[in-house]
C-alpha positions, 0 to 999 in steps of 0.5 A: 500500500505504498504511495509512489515515492516519485509522487511523494517527492514531487509533493515535497519538492525534492528528488525521488533519490533524496526521499529514498536516501533520507526518509527510508525509515519514514517510508517503511513506517508509513507502509507498516502503519497503512498495513496495520490500519487496513488489517484492523479494518478487515478484521473489525469488519469480519468480526462485526465491530464496525467497517463493512455491515453487509453480511455477504460482503463480510463473508466474502472478506472473511474468505479472502482473509482466510485464503491470503493470510491463513493459507486456506484454499478451495479444493474440488474432489473429482472421483472418476469411476466411483459409483454414486452413493446407494441411497436405497441402502441408506434409507433402509438402514435409517428405517431399521434404526427408526423402527428399533427406536419406535419398538423401544418406545412402544415397550416402555409405554407398555411397561408404564401402562401395565405398572399403572404408570403416570398418566395412563391416558398418555400411552404410546403405541407403535403403528406400522407404516408399510415399508417406510418403517414404524412411527410413534403415535400418542393415543 
């Protein structure tokens, strides 16, 4: 974020070489101060402490910061020749799991009812619903 030294030298009425020779420390300090201010603005904006208020812009800025300052990168995974996931098998496994939960809930309700459990009218029953599995209904 350095202003062109030739422009600064012209504004001061001195040669660029003179500026570089006698004001190198000031030029470096100015550059570091500018970086600090920009970095503070970026972090304050990302963290919602001022600066940019638009959430989408803040998210974009956070991604930019992560990529440029934290070494993050976007990657794509291309799996050639691999079969797509078996959604039918996943659905069957999920259904079996839900059926097991429903059965346990039904057993708990039956035990509670036979013990004269609290709130006898709040029994639970298990209703089978075709191939989709079982659901729990209060009744």
